[in-house]
C-alpha positions in Angstrom: 13.1 120.6 22.9 9.9 118.5 22.8 9.7 115.5 20.5 6.2 114.4 19.3 6.4 110.9 18.1 3.6 109.3 16.0 3.1 106.8 13.2 3.4 108.1 9.7 2.1 104.9 8.1 -1.5 105.9 8.6 -1.6 109.7 8.8 -5.3 110.3 8.9 -6.8 113.7 8.2 -7.7 114.0 11.9 -4.1 113.4 12.9 -2.9 116.0 10.5 -5.4 118.5 11.9 -4.4 117.6 15.4 -0.7 118.1 14.7 -1.3 121.4 13.0 -3.3 122.8 15.9 -0.9 121.4 18.5 2.0 123.0 16.7 0.1 126.4 16.6 -0.6 126.2 20.4 3.0 125.2 21.2 4.4 128.0 19.2 2.2 130.5 21.0 3.7 129.2 24.2 7.2 129.6 22.9 7.7 125.8 23.2 10.2 124.4 20.7 9.1 121.1 19.3 9.9 118.5 16.6 7.6 115.9 15.0 9.0 112.4 14.1 7.7 108.9 13.6 8.0 105.4 15.0 9.0 104.3 11.6 12.2 106.3 11.9 13.3 104.6 15.2 16.0 101.9 15.3 17.0 99.7 18.2 20.4 98.0 18.6 20.6 95.4 21.4 23.3 93.3 22.9 24.6 92.2 26.3 24.7 95.2 28.6 24.2 97.8 25.8 21.1 99.3 24.2 21.3 101.9 21.5 18.2 103.7 20.2 18.2 106.2 17.4 15.4 108.5 16.1 16.2 109.7 12.6 19.8 108.7 13.4 19.9 110.8 16.5 20.1 109.9 20.2 17.0 110.5 22.3 19.2 112.8 24.5 18.7 115.4 21.9 15.2 116.0 23.4 14.2 117.0 26.9 10.7 115.6 26.6 9.1 113.0 24.4 5.3 112.6 23.8 4.1 109.6 21.9 0.8 109.7 20.1 -1.2 106.7 18.7 1.3 104.0 19.6 -0.9 101.2 18.0 1.3 98.2 17.0 4.5 99.9 18.1 4.1 98.9 21.8 7.5 97.3 21.9 9.2 100.5 20.6 7.1 102.6 23.1 8.2 100.4 26.0 11.9 100.4 25.1 11.9 104.2 24.5 10.0 104.9 27.8 12.5 102.7 29.7 15.5 104.4 28.1 14.0 107.8 28.7 13.7 107.0 32.4 17.3 106.1 32.7 18.5 109.1 30.7 16.2 111.5 32.7 14.1 112.5 29.7 10.5 113.4 30.5 8.4 110.8 28.8 4.7 111.1 28.2 3.0 108.7 29.1 4.9 106.8 31.7 2.3 104.1 31.3 4.5 102.7 28.5 7.2 101.8 31.0 5.0 98.8 31.9 6.2 95.7 30.2 3.2 94.2 28.3 4.4 90.6 28.3 1.1 89.3 26.8 1.2 91.7 23.9 2.4 90.9 20.4 5.6 92.8 21.3 6.5 90.5 24.2 9.5 88.8 22.6 11.3 92.0 21.7 10.5 93.5 25.2 12.0 90.4 26.7 15.2 90.8 24.6 15.4 94.4 25.8 15.0 93.3 29.4 17.6 90.6 29.2 20.2 92.6 27.3 19.8 95.8 29.4 20.4 93.8 32.6 23.7 92.3 31.3 22.4 88.9 30.3 23.9 87.3 27.2 21.6 87.5 24.1 22.3 87.4 20.4 23.0 90.9 19.0 19.5 92.2 18.0 18.2 94.8 15.7 14.7 96.1 15.7 12.8 98.7 13.6 9.2 99.3 12.6 9.2 99.1 8.8 12.7 98.1 7.7 13.3 100.7 5.0 16.3 100.2 2.7 18.6 102.3 5.0 17.4 100.3 8.1 18.1 97.0 6.3 21.6 98.3 5.5 22.2 99.3 9.2 21.0 95.9 10.3 23.4 94.1 7.9 26.3 96.2 9.1 25.4 95.6 12.8 24.6 91.9 12.6 26.4 90.5 9.6 25.2 87.5 7.6 23.4 85.1 8.0 20.6 86.8 10.0 17.8 85.2 12.0 14.4 86.8 11.4 11.8 86.5 14.2 8.2 87.5 14.4 7.2 88.6 17.9 3.9 86.8 18.2 4.7 83.3 17.1 5.8 80.1 18.8 6.9 76.5 18.1 9.5 77.6 15.5 6.8 79.3 13.3 7.7 82.8 12.1 11.4 82.2 12.4 13.6 82.4 9.2 17.2 82.5 8.2 18.5 85.0 5.6 21.8 84.1 4.1 21.9 87.1 1.7 20.9 90.8 1.8 18.4 90.2 -0.9 16.7 87.3 0.9 16.6 89.3 4.1 14.8 92.2 2.5 12.4 89.8 0.6 11.4 87.8 3.8 10.9 90.8 6.0 8.9 92.8 3.4 6.7 89.7 2.7 6.0 89.0 6.3 5.1 92.6 7.0 2.9 92.7 3.9 1.0 89.6 5.0 0.3 91.1 8.5 0.5 94.8 8.9 0.4 94.5 12.7 3.3 92.1 12.8 6.4 93.1 14.7 9.7 91.7 13.5 13.2 91.7 14.9 16.5 90.5 13.6 19.3 88.7 15.4 22.9 87.5 14.7 23.1 83.8 13.9 24.8 81.8 16.6 26.2 78.5 15.2 25.3 75.4 17.2 24.6 71.7 16.8 21.9 71.7 19.6 20.4 73.9 22.3 19.5 73.3 25.9 16.1 73.8 27.3 16.5 74.4 31.0 13.4 74.2 33.2 13.6 76.7 36.0 11.3 76.4 38.9 11.7 79.2 41.4 15.4 79.6 42.0 16.6 76.2 40.8 17.2 74.3 37.6 14.7 71.5 37.8 15.2 69.7 34.5 17.7 69.9 31.6 17.4 68.6 28.1 19.1 68.8 24.8 17.1 69.7 21.7 18.9 68.2 18.8 17.7 68.8 15.3 17.4 65.8 13.0 16.3 67.0 9.6 18.9 67.7 7.0 18.9 71.4 6.1 17.0 72.4 9.3 18.8 74.9 11.5 16.1 75.3 14.3 16.3 73.1 17.3 12.6 72.9 17.8 10.8 69.8 19.0 7.7 70.7 17.0 9.9 70.7 13.9 11.3 67.3 14.5 14.2 67.9 16.9 15.0 65.0 19.3 14.8 65.5 23.1 17.6 64.1 25.2 17.0 64.6 29.0 20.1 64.8 31.1 21.1 65.5 34.7 21.4 69.3 35.1 24.8 68.7 36.8 26.1 67.7 33.3 25.5 71.2 32.0 28.2 73.8 32.5 27.6 76.0 35.5 28.0 79.2 33.5 24.9 78.2 31.4 22.9 77.2 34.5 23.7 80.5 36.1 22.7 82.5 33.1 19.4 80.7 32.8 18.6 81.4 36.5 19.4 85.0 36.0 17.3 85.3 32.9 14.3 83.8 34.6 14.8 86.1 37.6 15.1 89.3 35.5 12.0 88.4 33.4 10.0 87.5 36.5 9.1 84.0 35.2 8.9 81.5 38.1 8.3 78.4 35.9 10.5 79.1 32.9 11.7 77.1 29.9 15.0 78.8 29.0 16.5 78.1 25.6 20.2 78.6 25.7 23.3 77.6 23.8 27.0 77.8 24.3 28.4 80.4 21.9 31.9 81.5 21.0 34.5 81.0 23.7 32.0 79.1 25.8 29.9 82.2 26.3 26.2 81.3 27.1 23.6 82.9 24.8 19.9 83.1 25.7 17.5 82.6 22.9 14.3 82.9 24.8 12.6 82.6 28.2 9.4 80.8 27.8 6.7 81.6 30.3 4.6 78.7 29.3 7.1 75.9 28.3 5.8 72.8 26.6 6.3 69.6 28.7 6.9 66.0 27.7 4.2 64.4 29.8 5.3 60.8 29.7 7.0 60.2 33.1 9.1 57.4 31.7 10.8 59.9 29.4 10.8 63.2 31.3 10.4 64.2 34.9 9.2 67.8 34.0 5.7 67.4 35.3 7.0 65.8 38.5 9.3 68.7 39.1 6.6 71.2 38.4 4.3 69.4 40.9 7.1 69.4 43.4 7.6 73.2 43.0 3.8 74.0 43.1 3.3 71.9 46.2 6.1 73.7 48.0 4.6 77.1 47.0 1.2 75.9 48.4 2.7 75.1 51.8 4.5 78.4 52.2 
């Protein structure tokens, strides 16, 4: 059966006419089809496992999927196209298999890339509109508290912590209302007292630092929000974390990467993000980041 997937948020008259005529033509050709929407898609991500549901059903229910008017749902389209490829579902158009890392959906695409290749990430839930049933499913999957992240923000902006179901719903709905093109994903909260920023250049860990939050009540280890930087020898960081950071940079194709990583339960490394344009502390008396970047770039130039 063919699945036609479109957005129901803005069902213009022209779209309704298109679907009506397409349906008539498909029926004449004895082609069974079903119409659904991006708003009815849910994504559950964790290390080595991706589960995607359309109206609560597996994509395997359909033999072909055609997406129409993707618009803001580029992240969903990419994840769906990639899963369709592995599950041998005919996906139209295959153009959406391309990871659009510069798009507003880059962060959720990155989480999908990391998790699907077996790299440790926080459990992640992603939907388009976060209806009441979807909020309920997210709570069941992630538990409280829940980290709320907007896909197109940086420097700790657009990241929130919901400690109750009510606050989760309120924050998500408010952010979506403020920007109808915003894409939001939810993650389990990983308790920590600091996080590492590991600078990867090529295939080595060039610099290691601890980002340690200082403000009372703050839970984000972001330098722009007042966290203290403590630069340390990379050899003082557990090899399991260094290895995971190197794998994350490799899988995302980022040659100069700022990998944010913490040590989770039972010493398991957890990747928060792979930054393709990491911020540097320029003062050479404090940090050797710029020196290590220059070292890597000069080696690349001589190859």
